[in-house]
C-alpha positions in Angstrom: 55.4 -42.0 67.4 55.0 -45.4 69.1 57.9 -47.2 70.2 58.6 -50.6 68.0 61.3 -51.9 70.6 60.5 -54.9 72.7 61.8 -55.2 76.0 64.9 -57.6 76.7 66.6 -59.1 79.5 70.1 -58.1 79.0 70.4 -54.0 79.5 72.1 -51.7 77.0 74.8 -51.0 80.0 76.6 -48.4 77.8 73.4 -46.1 77.9 72.4 -44.4 81.2 68.8 -43.9 81.6 67.4 -42.1 84.7 63.4 -42.1 83.3 62.2 -44.2 86.4 58.8 -43.8 84.4 60.1 -45.5 81.3 58.9 -49.4 81.1 62.2 -50.0 79.5 64.1 -48.9 82.4 65.8 -51.4 84.8 65.7 -49.4 87.9 69.5 -49.3 87.9 69.8 -46.8 85.1 70.0 -49.1 82.5 67.8 -49.1 79.1 65.9 -52.7 78.4 65.0 -51.9 75.0 66.1 -54.0 72.2 67.2 -50.7 70.5 66.9 -46.7 71.0 65.8 -44.2 68.7 66.9 -40.4 69.5 64.9 -37.7 67.8 64.6 -35.0 66.0 67.0 -35.4 63.4 67.5 -31.6 63.6 68.2 -31.2 66.8 71.1 -28.7 67.4 72.0 -29.4 71.3 71.0 -31.5 73.8 67.8 -29.6 74.8 66.5 -30.7 71.7 66.8 -34.4 72.0 64.2 -36.6 73.0 64.1 -40.2 73.2 61.4 -41.9 70.8 61.7 -45.1 72.4 60.3 -44.1 75.6 57.1 -46.0 76.8 55.3 -45.1 80.0 55.0 -47.9 82.7 51.7 -49.1 83.3 
């Protein structure tokens, strides 16, 4: 699934993101996506969750 989020100037400071290979990471561990989507809906623990907003840096 491709992310529908857009990059924005202001970070989502309450969301910590340490994935430095994501286009939305501001290099200060904040997310610059306009919105985030966490999947799957039937996850039962943190091991099963995934940020569907992830977009690799080019």
